[in-house]
Structures are given as structure tokens and as C-alpha cells.
N, C-alpha and C positions, 0 to 999 in steps of 0.2 A: 746676518752672519749665521751660518749653520753650525750648531754645536754637535759634539759626539752624542750618540744615542746612549742614554743611561740604561744599563742592563739590570742593575740591582739598586735597592735603596741606597746602598753605600756608594755606588758609582754616581747616582743622582746627586748625592751630597758633594762628591768630588767635582762633578760638573759645575755645580752652583758655586763652589769655592773658587774654581778656576775661572771663572769668568769675572682630611679623611675624612636608613637602618633596616638590613633584612631582619625584621623583628617578628618572626613567625610565632614565637612563644614569649611575648613580653612579660615583664615582671608584673605581679598580680595586684597592684593597687591603683587607685584612681584618685587624682586630684580634680575636683570639680572646678573647671575653669569658669570664672564669672566674667562674661564678656559684655561690655556696654554697647549701646547702639548709636552713639554719636560722639564726636570729639571736635575740639578746636585746638589747633596747634599753630603757634606763630614761630616762624624761623627766619633766618637771614641767609640768603643765597650767597654765592661767591661774588656776585656782582649785583648790588641792589637788594632791597628787601622784598621778600615774598611772603604773603600771608596765606597759610594753608588752612583750608576749611574742608574737611573730609566728611561731609554729611552723608547719611545713609539714604540710599535710594533703592537698593535691591532688597527683595524679600525672599530670595531663595537662599540656600545654604543649609548647614547642618546643625546650627546651634539655636536652641530654644531654652526657655526657662523663666524663672521669676526674677524679679529685680534683686540686686544684691550689692554688697560693698566689698571691694577687694583691698585688702591691706597689703602693702608692698614694702620693699626694702627702702628704708629711709622714710622721710616725711612726705606729706602731701599725697596720700593715696587717693586715687580717683574713685568716685562713687557715682552711681547713676542707675537709670533703668537699663538693665542689660540682661544678657542671657545668663542663665545659671549653668548647670552641668550640661554637657553636650547630649543631645538626643540621639537615639538610634544606636543600634548595635549591628555588627556585621559590616558589609562592605559596600553598601549602596546608600550614599547620602548625596544631597544636592550640592551642586557647585556654588561657590560664593557668587554674589551678584557681580555682574560684569563691571569692569573698571572703567571709569571715565578718566579725564586728565587729572593728574595729581599735582597738587600745589608744590611749587618750588622745583618741579621737574621740567627740564628744558630739552625737548627732543632735538632742538637745533644745536644743543651743546654750548650755549652761551653762558651757562652757569648762573643766569640771572634768576629766572623763575618768578614771574609776576603772580598775582593772585588769581586763582581759578578754582572752581569747585569740582569735586570728585563725587561721582555717584557709584553705587554698587552695594556692597555689603556694609555692615556696620563699621564705623571707624572710631576707635578710641572711646573715651568716656569723658563726661563733663568734669570740670575741676582741674586743679594743677596736676601735672604729670609727676608721679612719684618715682620714676626710674632714672636711669642714666640718660644723658643727652650729650650732644656735640655742641661745644662753644668755641668757635674758631678752630684752632689746632689742638684743642684739648677735649677729653671726656670729662664731664663734671657730674657729680652726684646730686641728689635732690636738694642738698644744702648749698649747691653752687661751688663746692670745692673740687679741685682737680682729682680725678680718679685715674689711678695708674693700674691697669690690669696686670695681675700676677697670677698666672693660671696654669692649667693642665688641659690637655686634650684627651678625649676618650675615643679612640678609633677602633679598638679591638672588641668593643662590646656588641655593637650591632652592624658592623661593617668590616668583618675580619678579612685581612689580607695575608697572603702566604708567609711573608717575612715575619709577621707577628707570631706565627706558629714555629718560628725558627727554621723555616725552609728557604733556601737560597736557589732561585731560578736563574736560568740563563738570560731571561729578559722579563721585564715588568709588563711588556705589551704582547699579548693580552694579560700575561701573568696568571694568577689564580686568585681572583676576588671571591667574595662570599658566595655568590651563586655557583660559580665553578667548583668551589670547595664543596658546596652542598651536593652538586651533581656527582662529584667524585665519591662522596660518602654514600650516596644512595646506591651507586653502582657497587660499592664495596660491601655494604651491610644492610641495605634496604631503607625504605622511607621511614618506618617507625623508629628504628634505631637512630637514624639521622635526626629526626625530630626530637628525640630524647636527648641527644648530645647538645643540640642548640638550646633547648629549654634549660638544661643544667648549666651550660656555659653562661648563658645570659643571666641566670639567677645568681651566679657566683662571681662574675667579673667585677661588678659594682653593686654595692649594697648601701643602705642608709648609714651603716657604720663607717664605710669607706669615706662617704661624703663628710661625715663628722670629723674623720681623721684629717681630710684635706684642710678643713677650716682650722684645725689645730696647728697645721704646718704654716698657715698664713696665706693659703690660696683664697683669692677673692673672686675668681671667675673660672669658668670651665667651658671649653668648646666641645659640644656634643656632635659627633659625626652621625648624620642621618643617611639612610639608604632609602631611596624613593620606593623601593619594592615593598617596604613595610608599611607605607602610608597610602599608596594608591595602586590600584590594579589596572586602571585605564583613566583617561582624561575624564574628570568629573565623577569618578568612583573612588571612594576613600575607605580606608581600613581603620575602623575605630580603635581596634586593639593596639595598633601602632602608635596612635596619638595618645592613648592612655599611658603607654610606657613613658612617653615624654612628659606627660602630666605628672606622673609619679616622681620621675627624676627631678623635675623642676620643684616639686614640693620638698623633696629632701634638701635641695640646694637652698631653697628659700628659708627653711628652718635654720640653716647654718650660715645665713648671710652671704651666700655665694651667688653671683650672677651667672646666668646661663646664656651662651651664644649658640644658637642653633645653626649648624653647619650642614649644608646640603653636599655631602661628600660624594654621593652617587646620585646623579640627576637622571631623569627619564632619557633613555637612549645612550647614556654615558657622555659626560662633558669632556673627557679626554681619552687617550688610547691605552691607559694603563689600569692595573688591577684595582686601584683605589676607587675608580668610578664604577666598579662592578660590571664592566663590559664583558661580553663573552668572546669577542673576536678581535679585539685590538682596534676597533673602529669607533670613533666618536660620533655615534649616530645622531646625537642631538644637533650636530652641525651638518652632517651629510644628508639627513632626512628631516629637515625642519618642519615639513608639513605634518609629520607624525608627532614629533617630540617638542617642538618649540612652544606651542600654546599649552601643551600639557605641563611643561615646566613652569610657565607663567601662572597657570591656574593652581598648580600645587602650592606655589609660594603665596598666592592670595589666600588660599584655604588655611595654610599655616598661620599667616599673619592675622587672619580673622579670628582664629581660635585663641591666639595669645595677645591680642591687641591691648588688653588692659592688664596683662601680667607684668608687673613691674620688676619681678626677679629675672625676667628674660631681658638681657641687655640689648640684644639685637639679633640680626640674621646675617650669617655669612653665606652669600648668595650661591656661589659656585666654587668648589675646590679645584684649584689648578686647571683652569680651562684652556684647552687648545685642541686643534684638530690634526696636527702634523707631528707624528712621533719623530724624535731626533732633534728638531728645532724647538719644539715646544711652542710653536706659533700657529698662526691661522693662514691657511692657503688663500682665503678670501680677504685677508686684511683684518686688523683689529677692530675696524668699524662694525664687523659682524657681532663681536662680543659686546661692544659698547651699546649698540642698539638694543640687544636683548636685555642688558642691564637697565637701560632707560625704560623699556617696556615692563620689566618686572617691577621696577620702582613705581611706575604708574599704577599697576595692579595692586601692589601692597598699600600704597598711600590712599587708595580708595576705601580701604577697610582699617588701616592702622596708620595714623599720622605721627606716631611717637617714636617707635623703635629705631635704633641705629641700624643702618644698612652697611655691611662690610663688603667691599668689592676687591677681588683678587685679580692679578694680572696674568699675562701669559708667561712663558719661560719658567714654568713651575712657580709662578708668582714671585719672581725675583728680579733684581737688577744686579747683574754679576760683573766680575772684573774683566770679562771678555767684551764688554760693551753691549751686551744684550739687556735691553730694558723692557721688562714685561708690562710696564705701565705706560709706555710711550703710545700716545694716541687715545688714551682713555680720558685724559683731562680735556676740558675743565670739569669741575664737579657739577653735578646736575640736581643735587638735593641738599637741603640744609642740614639734614641729619644723616650724613654718610661719612664713611671713613675708608681708608685704603688698608688692606690686609696683605702683608708680604710674608714670605717664608725665608728663613735664614738657617742654613746648615753648613757648619764646618769651615767657613771662610774666616778671614781675619777679623779681629776685634779692635780695629782702630776707627777713628772718626771717618777716615777716607772710605772704609768699607761700608758705611751706612749713609754716605753723603747723598747718594741718589734718592734715598727715602726722605732725608731731611729736605732736599730740594723739592721733592713732590709735595711734602707737607706745606712748605712755604708758598709754593706757586699756586696751590689750589685752596689754601686756607682750610684744610681739613686734616684731622688726625691721621697718623699712620700707626699701625699695630702689627707687631710681629706675631702673627696668628699661629705659626707652626715653626718649631725649632727643637733642638736637642738631638737625641740619638747619637751622641758623640762620646767616644770612650776616652778622649784625651782629658786627663784630669786637669781641671782649671779652665777649660774652654768655656763651659756654660757659665761659670761664675764670672769670668771676664766679660762675656757677652751681656749678661744681665747688668753688670755694673756700667757698661758702655751705654746700653739702651736707657737705663733709668737716669743716668746723668743727662741724657738728651730727652727726657720726658716721653719715652716710648715704652708701652707695656709689652708683655710677652706671654707666650703660652707654650709650655713644654709638651712635646709629643713623644710617646703616648704613655698611658698609665702602666700597662702590663704587657710583657711579651714572653714567649717561651725561651728559656735558657739564654738570657741576655744580661749584659751589664751596662746597658745604655738607657734604661728607664727606671722608674721608681720601684717596680716590683718585677721579679723574675719568676715565671711560672715553671716549676720543674717538669721536665719531660718524663713521661711514664715509662715503665719497662717496655722494650721492643718498639720504642718510638722511631728508631732509625728505619725500621722496616716500613712503618706507616708513612714516614716522611718520604721515603724512596718511592712509594706508590703514588703519593700526591704529586711528587715531582714528575713522574712519568705521565700522570694524567694531564698535567699542565701542558706537556709537549704534544701528546698524542691522543688525549681523551680516552686512554685505555691503560691497561697495566694489570698486574696481579697484586691484589691486596692481600695482606697477611691474614691468615684464617682467624686470628683473634682481633680483627679490626675493631669490632664493637667494644671489646673490653679495653683496648688501647685508648679509644676516643673517650669513653666514659671516665677512664682514669684521668685523662687530660682535663676534662671538664671539671672533675672534682678537684684537681690540683689548682684550678684557676681561682678557687676561693682564697681570699687574702691570707687567712690563717695558714694555708699550705704553701704560700709563696715566700720568697726571700726578699726582704726590704733592702734596697741598695743604699746603705747608710752614707756612703761617700757621695752618691748622687744627691741625696736629700740634703746633706750638709752644704753642698755646693750651690744648690738652687734656693733653698729656704733657710740655710744656716741652722738646721735642726739636728 
């Protein structure tokens, strides 16, 4: 069934009811990741037992160092001989070792996964895993107790979209993602001023104090939107500064007992046709040009997984945000098998270097099963890994059991957890509270999107727009449509004021929203 084309984030929410690092100037601290060189992970597939043994065979890659012990969230932290802090600065590091077959991964899609060995980079560390795991249809903590994610998504930090700046466009495809915003600002005020804006914005949007505040609210997990442009400039070439920003954020979360889910919100080539994937032209080149972008995406995920293989405060990896190649339907012109096979191949590459972390997989149709009969997960089952979960997105539709029945059925039929990885942005008082109550009654965790936006009442904080913002917003709107327009003469002053306003102390806390989500 073909759905109407969502023109704005609000219309996308309406569509779903009727039926998210460019880190040029990352924050300036480093957590030295201690990555082990071998791991043993035992898991149970959907059908039959599969023993995963991800031994290290590859010797290329970017991580070297002395042995060390990583303390993680909960008990049973892994230790072993492993890499210390990442070596190399700049943007040229080796690619992780090539992946072999990953245990518990079934290319045939039978969900069984017999035992097989994986070669490539280092995989995990010796000893009991001290992070979250999948046990049947639940997430469990290191003590074996059910873990229900209660979280927040951070999309505006390193992957800004136009609507996060309070700009409403005629269409999200291509919209105005971070790179197009940067291009518009360079045209308006030059490269140096643009760099200064993004450096200030990124320093202010999230700080260590913000993460501590999240913990006080009761947040136990956060979904961090990543843009590939911050991490890799070409297949096999990686940007250390981008990874260090993730290291730092993970360290803040670890200090506060918050798990991090790394979300590839913008994949090489763009995984969908809208601005959240940071595409420039409304074309999902990951799918239309697989020779260029497919292996690049696989290799990027293997590199990320290798770096964080032993980091227990990382809950897992959200592989692709809202993947599709056809705007309007939110589906695949070549069939969903195209998506499933890439997921299986990425799983194999990750499991060659990381046998522990949970892998979250999103569906088509903006990762939703809607009331119009569009099922974004149809054709992705059965499960192909013992440590995988399904991530759906829920915006503005009903809050009855019938409205989530499709996800409950997916959970039961695949014997894997489901997680509401993106939700919120709703101005209806009571909707989010009712949704949370519904999900938690059915043992489903959730993640509110997003932390801050300009002049909004649908997120935790509202960033106040600066003087003459309307003129700047009009210019950005014009640029989105024509890649041209007349910027206000004080563009630099306007943008710097906006970046300064993004500091939490200058924002307005939405107390009604906070009360509804965390009863604070």
C-alpha cells in the first residue's frame, strides 16, 4: 500500500498514526577505550543453540596499547589482554580485520545459527560479559534481572535537522540536514564563522552536567545519533576526533550509570531520502549505489564495534535509522530482502570483532507498523542473531493494546525483544504518559526524541531563538528549496547567539513534559 508523502515531521507523525555525527569540532576530552583481543560468547538462536566464538585473526586496525581492565556497569567486568587507548590521530587509520562468518548468524534466514568461527579484528574479552544482554524477549542486566530502557535520544547534537532549529520546510526530502545547513551557513557567513558556530553549538547542547541531570530524572539509557561524516571520510579512512567525542560522551554516561545505544542516523550515502540521513539530494545512495556505499557502511560498523567491543556501558548498536529507498511509501523498490541481507552482512562483520553487544534493527515505513496495514518489519524475520532486538518508532497514534499488537506479535514470533527507540514530539498533554504506561505494562522500553529544539513545547528543553532569527530562518528555508537566497547581514551574530542559547542554562525546561515522562 502506498502512503501519502510526509512533508514535515508533523505530517510524518500523522502518517504513522493513520496507518536520528557531523562532528567537525567535537568536545575536547578523551576516554581511553580499553579493547580486548578475544572473546567467547554463548547464545541461543531462535531455533536451536549456537555457540559463538569470535576469535581474533586480523592484525590490521587502529587500536593498540597495553593490557588493561575495563570496569563496566554492573558486575562481571571483562578483563584481559587488550588494547588501551586508540593509537593515531588525524584521519588515516587501518580498517578492521576482514570479517568471517559470525556465530549465530544465518545468511539463509533460518534463525538457527550453528557454531562457527569468525576471524578478523579482536572480538570481545575473556571473562563474563558485564553489559546488557538479550534473553529471549527481554533485555537483562549483568545480574540477570530484566532491564527496561527508559531513555532519551540526542539527535540535535551532531546531526542537526532543520525542524530542530524551528524551521518548517515544504518537504523533508531532501530537506535540510546537517551538511546542507553547513553549506548554507558557509554561503552566508564564510567557513570560519560556520566552524565557530558548530564548535560552540556542540560544546553547549550536551555537557557532563546534562548527563548527570538525566540520571536524576531516572533516565537509564540514551540513543546517540551519529553522522558517518564525523567518523569516516572514505571507506577504510577514519576520523579519530569523531570517535573521541563518542568516547567522552560514553564516559559521562558511564559515570552516571546510563547505557549508551550508538545509532547510525546518517549512514554512508544516506539510508533514506530525508534530511535525517544527511543526504544532499533526496536520494538514498546507500541503496542506489551499493558498489560505493554498501561495503563502506559494513566496514564502518565493524570499526565502531571493534573500538567499543569491551565497553559495557554501551548497550548496543542501532544499525540504521529508518531505512528505505522510496520516498512516499517508505519502502524498498527492490524488496525488503535488500535490507535484510545488509543487516545480516553487518552482523557478520560486527560479530567478527564484538560478540557481546546487542544489535538493534529497524524496519521500513519509518520503522513502524501502522493502522493502514503497512508493516515495516514484514520480511525481516526470522531473527538471525542471538543478541539482537527490533527497534520500532511510535509517533502520535493510539495508546491501546491494539495499537502495539503488531510489535507484540513480532516479539513473540521471533523470540526477540522489541524496543520503542524513537517517540515523543507530541504536544497533546497526556499522550506520552499514556504511551509509557502502555509500553511498560507490556515490558517494552522507550526512548523520547529529542533533548532540545528551538522554540518548541514538545521536548525536554526549548532553545530560545535569538533576535532577528526569523530573517535567518527565512534564508535557510530558501536555501533548502533553491540552494540560494539572501542571508541577513548579521547572519554570524544571529547564529552565534543561537549557539550560545543552546546551553542548558539559557534554555527553558518543559516541566509538563518532564512530569509526564519521568514524573519529576
